[in-house]
C-alpha positions as CSV (number, residue, x, y, z in Angstrom):
1,M,22.9,31.7,134.5
2,L,19.8,33.1,134.0
3,E,18.3,30.9,136.7
4,K,20.7,32.3,139.4
5,I,19.7,35.9,138.6
6,L,16.0,35.1,138.8
7,A,16.6,33.1,142.0
8,L,18.3,36.2,143.5
9,F,15.3,38.4,142.7
10,T,12.7,36.0,143.6
11,G,12.7,36.2,147.1
12,N,13.6,39.7,147.4
13,T,10.8,41.9,146.1
14,L,12.7,44.9,147.6
15,W,15.6,44.4,145.5
16,V,13.3,43.9,142.5
17,A,11.2,47.1,143.1
18,A,14.6,49.0,143.7
19,F,16.2,47.9,140.5
20,L,13.1,48.6,138.7
21,A,13.1,52.1,140.2
22,V,16.6,52.6,139.4
23,L,16.3,51.3,135.8
24,A,12.9,53.6,135.4
25,W,15.0,56.7,136.8
26,F,17.8,56.1,134.4
27,Y,15.4,55.6,131.5
28,A,13.4,58.8,132.4
29,G,16.7,60.9,132.6
30,W,18.2,59.6,129.5
31,S,15.0,60.6,127.8
32,I,14.6,63.7,129.4
33,N,18.2,64.9,128.5
34,G,17.5,63.5,124.8
35,W,14.6,65.7,124.7
36,R,16.5,68.8,126.0
37,L,19.2,68.3,123.6
38,E,16.5,67.8,120.7
39,S,15.0,71.0,122.0
40,R,18.0,73.0,122.2
41,Y,19.0,71.8,118.5
42,E,15.8,72.7,117.1
43,R,15.9,76.2,118.8
44,A,19.5,76.7,117.5
45,L,18.4,75.6,114.0
46,T,15.3,77.9,114.3
47,D,17.5,80.9,115.1
48,A,20.1,80.3,112.6
49,S,17.3,79.9,110.0
50,N,15.6,83.3,111.2
51,A,19.1,84.7,111.1
52,V,19.6,84.0,107.4
53,I,16.3,85.0,106.5
54,D,16.8,88.4,108.1
55,A,20.2,88.7,106.5
56,L,18.5,87.8,103.3
57,K,15.8,90.3,103.7
58,K,18.3,93.2,104.5
59,A,20.5,92.3,101.5
60,R,17.4,92.5,99.1
61,E,16.2,95.8,100.7
62,T,19.8,97.2,100.3
63,E,20.0,95.9,96.6
64,A,16.7,97.6,95.9
65,K,17.9,100.8,97.6
66,G,20.9,100.6,95.5
67,E,18.8,100.1,92.3
68,T,16.7,102.9,93.1
69,L,19.5,105.4,93.8
70,A,21.4,104.2,90.4
71,R,18.1,104.8,88.4
72,R,17.8,108.3,90.0
73,Q,21.4,109.1,89.3
74,L,21.3,107.8,85.6
75,T,18.4,110.0,85.2
76,L,19.9,113.1,86.7
77,E,23.1,112.4,84.5
78,A,20.9,112.0,81.4
79,E,19.2,115.3,82.3
80,N,22.5,117.0,82.8
81,L,23.7,115.8,79.4
82,K,20.7,117.5,77.7
83,L,21.4,120.7,79.8
84,E,25.0,120.6,78.8
85,K,24.1,120.5,75.1
86,E,21.6,123.2,75.2
87,R,24.2,125.5,77.3
88,D,26.8,124.5,74.6
89,D,24.3,125.6,71.8
90,A,23.7,129.0,73.7
91,L,27.4,129.5,74.4
92,R,28.3,129.4,70.7
93,K,25.6,132.0,69.9
94,T,26.7,134.3,72.7
95,T,30.4,134.0,72.0
96,S,32.0,135.7,69.1
97,G,34.9,133.1,68.3
98,R,37.6,135.6,68.8
99,A,40.9,134.6,70.2
100,C,41.0,134.5,73.7
101,F,44.3,132.8,74.4
102,N,47.1,132.6,72.0
103,G,48.9,129.5,70.9
104,A,51.6,129.9,73.5
105,T,49.1,130.0,76.3
106,V,47.1,126.9,75.0
107,R,50.4,124.9,74.7
108,L,51.4,126.0,78.2
109,L,47.9,124.8,79.4
110,N,48.2,121.5,77.6
111,A,51.8,121.2,79.2
112,A,50.2,121.7,82.5
113,R,47.6,119.0,82.0
114,A,50.1,116.5,80.4
115,S,52.2,117.0,84.0
116,G,49.7,114.7,85.6
117,G,47.6,117.3,87.3
118,S,50.4,118.6,89.5
119,G,50.4,122.1,87.7
120,V,52.7,123.2,85.0
121,S,55.3,120.9,84.3
122,A,58.8,121.8,85.2
123,P,60.1,122.6,81.8
124,A,56.9,124.7,81.0
125,R,57.4,126.4,84.1
126,L,61.0,127.4,83.3
127,A,60.1,128.4,79.7
128,A,57.1,130.3,80.3
129,G,58.5,133.8,80.7
130,P,60.7,133.7,77.2
131,F,58.2,131.3,75.6
132,A,55.1,133.6,76.2
133,A,57.3,136.7,75.3
134,A,58.4,135.1,72.0
135,A,55.1,133.8,71.2
136,A,53.6,137.6,71.9
137,D,56.5,139.1,69.7
138,S,56.1,136.9,66.9
139,D,54.2,138.1,63.7
140,E,52.4,134.7,63.4
141,P,48.7,134.7,63.1
142,E,46.8,133.3,66.3
143,T,44.8,130.8,64.3
144,G,45.0,127.2,64.8
145,D,46.4,126.6,68.3
146,A,44.7,129.6,69.8
147,A,41.6,129.3,72.0
148,S,38.7,131.5,71.2
149,D,36.3,132.7,73.7
150,T,33.9,130.1,72.4
151,D,36.3,127.2,73.3
152,V,36.9,128.6,76.8
153,A,33.4,128.9,77.6
154,L,32.6,125.4,76.3
155,W,35.6,124.2,78.1
156,A,34.3,126.0,81.3
157,N,30.7,124.2,80.7
158,Y,32.2,121.0,80.3
159,A,34.3,121.3,83.6
160,I,31.1,122.4,85.4
161,N,29.0,119.4,84.2
162,R,31.8,117.2,85.1
163,Y,32.1,118.4,88.4
164,D,28.3,118.2,89.0
165,A,28.2,114.6,87.7
166,C,31.0,113.8,90.2
167,R,29.3,115.5,93.0
168,G,26.0,113.8,91.9
169,R,27.8,110.2,92.4
170,I,29.4,111.3,95.7
171,D,25.9,112.3,96.9
172,A,24.4,109.1,95.7
173,L,27.0,106.9,97.7
174,R,26.2,109.2,100.7
175,N,22.6,108.3,100.3
176,F,23.3,104.8,99.9
177,Y,25.5,104.5,103.0
178,G,23.2,106.9,104.9
179,I,26.1,109.4,105.6
180,T,24.8,113.0,106.3
181,E,27.0,116.0,106.9
């Protein structure tokens, strides 16, 4: 069989040249397309690698920014706690400790707090008038349940400091996410 194939090409150099040209053209096309595919693959792999590296850099920068802001917030809160204690001490010196709110008022305010932040609870709201009048008319001393001016001043200082701490945390979140108003 091989002899028949060789005999076919022996007398026809034109056929041999044409066959070899087609074979060379096919091989060249195959090689070039293979290189193109390999080049595209390498380019896609490089692009993906660069995207991952960029994402990691951005994540590290964000993490560093968050750590910096968290450290700053912790420092501010520690300073605020120190100032709160100093103000508490000063308020104790400047207030007299005399009764400011009687026991009935303190109980009403405590009932409002127990209502879940929706204001004075319904039973306290309904009973406020007679309850307050009964407490004012009673001959009971206003010690124990009463709130002194010192208690009220310390509570106000505590509320101010909690508000400032909350505002500071919100500002830290705004800084972290780059939100400006």
